N, C-alpha and C positions, 0 to 999 in steps of 0.2 A: 476618372478611374481610381479605385481605391489602391493605396500604396502599401498597406500593412494588414497583418492579421494579429489578433490578440488572444491571450490565453489566461484564464483564471486558474491558478494553481492553488487549490485549497488543501493544505496539508495538515498534519497532526498538530503542529505547533504554531503555524502561521499561515497567512493568506497572501498570495502575490498576484499581481497583474503584470504580465509581460507583453510588450508589443514588439513583434518581429517584422523585419522587412522580408522581401521575397527570397533573399539568400539565406534566411535563418539567423541573421545577425540581430542581436538585441538592440532595439532603438530606445526603449524606455522601460523602466521597471520600478515597481513600488511594492513594499512588503511590510506587513504588520503582524505581530504575534497576537495570540489570544490566550486567555487564561486556561490553565490545566486544573481541573477540579477533581479533588480526591476525597469524596465524602466518607468512605470507609476503606479499610485495607482491601486492595484488589479492585476497587471501583475507580473508573476513570470517566470523567464527563466533560462535555463542552457545552457552552451556552449557544444555542443556534442563533439567537438574535445578535449576539456579539459577532459571530462569524459573518452574518449578513451585513452588519455595520462595517466590519473590516473589509468585506468585499466591495462595498460602496466606496469606502475611503481610498482603497488602493487603485480602483479603476479611475476615480476622479484625479488622484495624484499623478498616476502614470500618463494620463491624457494631457494634463496641464503642463507637466514638465517640458514637453516638446511642442506644445501648442497644437496637439493633434485633435482634429474634429471627428465626430462620429462618421461623417461621410468618407473620411480617409481610411477607415478600417473595413475591410471586406467581410470579415466574420470573426466571431469569438468562439473559441473552444473551451471546454471545461475539463480539468482533470482534478481528481479528488482523493482524499484519504478514503479507502474502501472500508466496507463493513460497518462504519460508524452510523448509528441508527437514530433516525428522527421520526417521531409520530406527531403530526400537527393537525389542527382543526382547519378543514378546507374553507370554512366560512369566515374565520377570523384571522387565519395565518399564524396563530399562536401555538407553539409546541406544548404538549401536555406535560413534558418534563424535559430536563436537559438531554442532549444527545448522549447516547451510550457509545463510548469510543471502542474501537476495535480491540484495544488492549485490555478492556474490562473483563473481569472473570466472574461476575456475579451469577452467571448461569451455570456454574460448575455442577450444581445439584441436578439440573435438567440434563446436562450432558451425561451424567452418571445414570440417570433414570432411563433415558432413551437407549443407552448403550447396553442395558441389561437384557434387552430383547434384540439380539442380532449383532451385538458388539459395536465398537466404535466406527466400523466401516459399513454399517447397514445401509447408509444412503449414498455410498461412494459411487456405485454404478450409475445411479440416477443423476446425481448432482456433481460428481467428481470430487466431493469433499468429505473428509471424515467428520464425525461429531467432535466439536471443539467449541470452546467459549468464543472463538474468533469471529464466527460468521453472524450475519444479521438476523436470521430466522428466529433463533431462540431469544435474541434481544427484543424483538417485537413481541414475542410471547410473554416475556417478563413484564414489559410495559403494560400490556393488556391485562395481565393478572395482578399487577401490583399498584398501578396508579388508579386511585379511586375514580370510578365512573368511566374509565377508558374503554373497557370491553363493551359496555352498553352503548356508548357513543360511536364506537367503531361499527358495531352491528347495525346501528341506525344510519350508517353511511356518512357520518360527520367527520371521521378521522381518516387521514391518509398516511401512508408510510413512504419514506424515501431515505436512501443514503444521501450524502451531502450533494451529489450531482443532481438528484431529483429536486431537492429542496432549493438549490440555487436556480435551476432552470425555472421552477414554478415561480419563485420570487421575481426573477428577471423578466419574465414574460407576463407579469400582471398580478401574480398572487391570487388573492380572493376575487379579483376582478378579471377572471378569465385566464389565469396562469395555466401553462401546459404541464401536465403531470406525466413525465416519462422517465425512463432510465435506459441506459444502453446495455447491450448484451454483456459487456465486461463486468459492469457493476452488478447486474442481475445474477451473473454466475457466482457471485460471492455471498449470496443470501442463503444458500442451501434450500432454496425454494423453486429454482428454475430447473426444468428438465434440460439436461445438457445436449440432448439430441434434437429436441423440437424447438429449443430456444423460447419456450413459453412457460408460464407459471404452472407448476404441477399441482393439480387439484387435490390429489391424495396427500401430498406433502403439506399443503396449506391446511387441510382438514386435520391432519395428525397434530400439527402445531397449534391448531385452534386460531387461525388467522383468517379473517374474512377477505375473500378475493377482491371485494370492492375497494379495499385499502391500497391495493397494489398499483404501482405506476405501469403504464403501457411500455412494453419492451420494444426498443428501436435499435437501429444500427449505430455504429460509432461515428458515422460520417454522413449526415444529412441535415437539412434545415428543420429544426424542431419548432422554432418560433422566433419572434422578433423582440429585441430588448426594449423595455419601456423606460428605465431610469434615464434622466436627462443627459448624464455624462456619456452614455452609450446608446442614445435614442436611435431606434430603427436599424441597429446592426443585427444581422442574423446570428442566432445561436445555432451553431452548425456542427459541433463536434463534441463528443463525450467519450472519455476513456478513463477508467480507474487508473490511479497513479502509476502502478507498475506496468500495466499494459501500455500506458502512454509513453513510458520510458522505453519499452520494447519498440514501439513505433517510432519514437524520436531517434533511436539508435539505428533505424532503418533495417531492423531484423525482419524483413518481409518474407524471407525464404525459410523453409523448414531446415532445422539444424542450427540456425543462428541463435545466439543467446546473449543476454546482458545481465549485469548485477548492479542493483541500485543500493548505495550505501546511505541510508537516511536514518530516521528514528529507528526503524528496523532495517533488515537487509533482505532483498528480494531478488532471487535469481530466476529468470524466465527463459525458456527455450521455445521457439516456434516449432510446433510439431506438424504443421500442415492443416489440411481441411478435415481431418478425422481426429477425434479426441483419443488420446493415449491414456489408458487407465494405469495408474501408478501401482507398483508392487513394493516400492521402497520408501513410502512415507511422504511422497510429494502430492501436490494438488493438481488436478486436471481442471483447467479453466479456459475461458474464451480469451483468445489473444486480441483479436479485433475483427470487425466486420464493416466493410465499406459499402454503404448503400445496399444495393441488391446483389452485390458480389458474394461469392462463397465466404463462409465463416472460417477464420483461422483460429486454431486452438493452441494452447501452450501447456507445458508442464511448469509448475512453479514450486520453488522451495522458499518458504517464508520463515524468516528468523525474526522473533519479536523484538529483541533488544540488541541494538548495536550503537548507533549514535545516541540513543537514549541513555546508554551506560556512561558515555562521556558527560552528558548533561547531569546525570546523577552524581558523578565525581565533582562537578562544578557546584551544583545547587545543594546537594544533601551533605556532602563532606567538606566542601569549600577548599579542595586541594588545588584547584585551578580557578582563575578568574574568568577566562574566556575559553570556549571549547577548543580553539586551535592551540591553546597552551598545553594540551595533552601531549602533543608531539614533542614539544620542548622539554617537558618533564620526563617523558619516556627516554629521550636521548641522553639523559644524565647517567644512564646505566647501559651496560653492553648487552644484557639479556634480561630475561624475566626473573632471574634469581630463584627459579623453581616454583614460582607462583602461577596458578591458573585460576581464572575468574570465570565461572559459569553463570551468566546473567539471566537465570530463569525466574525473573521477577514475577511474571504472569504465566508460569509454566514454560514448557519447552514446545516450540512449534516444530517444523520439519527438521529432521525426518522422524522425530520421536513421538510427537503429539501426546505429551504427558502433562495434563493440566495440574497434577498434584506435585510436580517438581517445583523447587524454589532455588533461588540464587545461592551459590556457595563460593567461597574463596579457599583454596587448598594449597598446601605446600609452604605455609608460613613458617619462618624461622626468625631468630633474632637478627639475622643478616639482612632480612628484607626491609626495604624502605619505600617511600612513596613513589620513587622512580620505578621500582620494580612493579608496583601496583598499577601505575600508569601504563607500563608496557604490557602487563597482563590484560588490561582493558582493551587496548588496541588489538592484541593478538587474538582475543576472544572472537572478534569480528571475522578475522581471517580463518580461524579454525572452523567456525560455524559455516562459513561459505564453503570450505573444503568438504564438510559433511554433506551439504546439499548438492554440490557438484558431483561428488562420488555417486550419490543416489540417482541424479539426473542421467548420468552416463549409463548406469545400469538399466534404467527404465527405457531410455530412448535408443540404446544400442549405438549411440553416437559419441565418439571421443572428441572433446573440444581441444583445439590446438591453441586457442587464446580465449580470453574473457574480456568483453567490452564492459567498461565500468562507467558509472555516473553517480551523481548525488554529492552531498556536502563533504563526505569524508574522503573523496578522491583527491583532494588537495593535500592530504597527509602522505608525504613521500615515504615515511617510515612504514606506515601501514601498507601502502601499495607494494613496496618492496618485499615486505614479509608475506603479503598475499601471493606474490609471484613465487616466492621461495617455498611456501607450504603447499602450493598447488603444483609446482613444477610446470607452470604454464606461463606464457606471455600474458601480462595484464595491460590492457590498452585504455588510455584516457582519450576521449574524443576532443576535437577542437571546440565543439559547442557542448558545454557540460550541463546546461539546463535542459536535459533531454525530456524530462517529464512535461514541462510546459511546451516545449518544442513539438512533442508528439501530438498534444491537443491542438496546437495551432496548425499542424500538418493536416489533421483530420478535418478541421473546420475549413481550411483553405481548399482542400480537395473537393469538399461538398459544394462550394460556390464557384469553382473554376479558377480560383486564385493560383492554384497549382494544377498542372496538366495531368500528371500521372506519377506513379511511384518511382519511375526511372529518374525523373527530375529531382526527386528527394534523395535518392541514392547518391547522386553526384555531389550533394551538399555535405555528405558525411566525410570527415577527415580526421587524421590522427594528431593528437597533441603530444603524447608521450607514451613510450612503451617500457615497462619494467620486465626484465628477464630474470629467471631463476639463477641465483648464485650460491645456493645452499647445497651441501653434499647430501646424498640420499640417506646415509646413515643418521645424520643429524635430523633431517626432516622426519624420518620414520620414528625416531625416539621421541621427538617433541609431540608428534601427533598421537602416539600411543599414550603418552602421559595426559594429553587433553582428553582422550576417550575415557581414560580412567577417572579423571576429574568429573566428567559429565555424569558418570554412574553415581557419584556421591550426592547429586542433586535429586535423584529419583525418590519418589514416594515420601517426600518430606511432609506433605499434608496427608493425614490419614482420613480416608472417607468415613464419615460418621455412620454408625450402625442405625439402620432404619428399615421399616417395612417397605416393600416395593410400592412406589406410588403409581397411581394410574396415569398413563400418558396417552 
């Protein structure tokens, strides 16, 4: 009998393979980073072949660390950076270009063109999403229109599309020798090409974007057996769970019931609330998305507030400015001062996501005086994450009609006590860190385990969730209101930094 479940966690900056036992405890883990490619301002790319190599390497390493054999693993789940777009040749397995990452803004012109007829929300009722550079559909369109020969090959049936989940499942199950081409409903809901009600590719949307339907993967549930792994290190293990990274964290936090919410602090910040089996259309700048679907059971939807730059801002401080050597050093530097010194940092590096959806915003630092030092800047960096979370939470409570009494958190930044305390202060809510912090990979392993009977039901998973630490608000209301008002003022300074070029309306 198999003892473990595994999860591939393919993120924006690295790939991990984590092996869990039946209690959700980590038995083995391996992680490797991959290159971030910036060909032009606003462009962000990854090499798909490098991601596939890293996936191979971490699976091999994690299995070998503890002498785990493929027969010891009941199933593997996959969780992935969403919206990152790959188009590859189904006959050779070779991508026609680098993956276009979710942060990439090269389709700004297309967003503006489509928005001229019906506004930025013209597809919101159909797909749950506003027009933005974020989603996969316009990225596919860009590849077909700009990579020489791509459109012709796609129309001939030679090219296929997938986000990272599709690409990895295809590779794992045989690639050009019979690989399975699927995507789960959570990833499909991030393309702006899936009908949110029918959970199928929308033909009118595909036609409007000029995307051949034959390119698209088959849409499946988040928990079922899709195929059997072929690489030697995981030979014959069922691939049985797929969840986009933020939905995986929602599932790993056991937010199975309507009204439960979590916030993941990673490269970006993503607050999701389970809204039940009916989609809730947002009026306050949030996304309506699929939360999860287990086999033939009803689909659960979610409201999502997506913030593009949070942990990535800490990396920017490290890599671009050299003010810290390691990401955790940001807390040490921030603790050298007692407050932000009047500095606010709005990290709109690739525009503003929820709740503003302004692609022409750009990052600003405001409030600088001769008094300010690098400690104040470090503090402003951390506080930017908390302020952006507050904006999203305010919108979510208005949309859902539900007031949260606490916020479940996960992701790399939850180890930063200074940030978590400030988050509790600026929200005036309890902020909770769970015992198992790797909730993204955990959620994928839960989905895979349920599909093969490794776990019996959701109640068994609920019992595994526990609290590691709770931060409570210690800030006076007047102070909180004044700080937040200044943040909102700072955000307006980032608006409309990029002026839209004057051009004739293009045919779309």
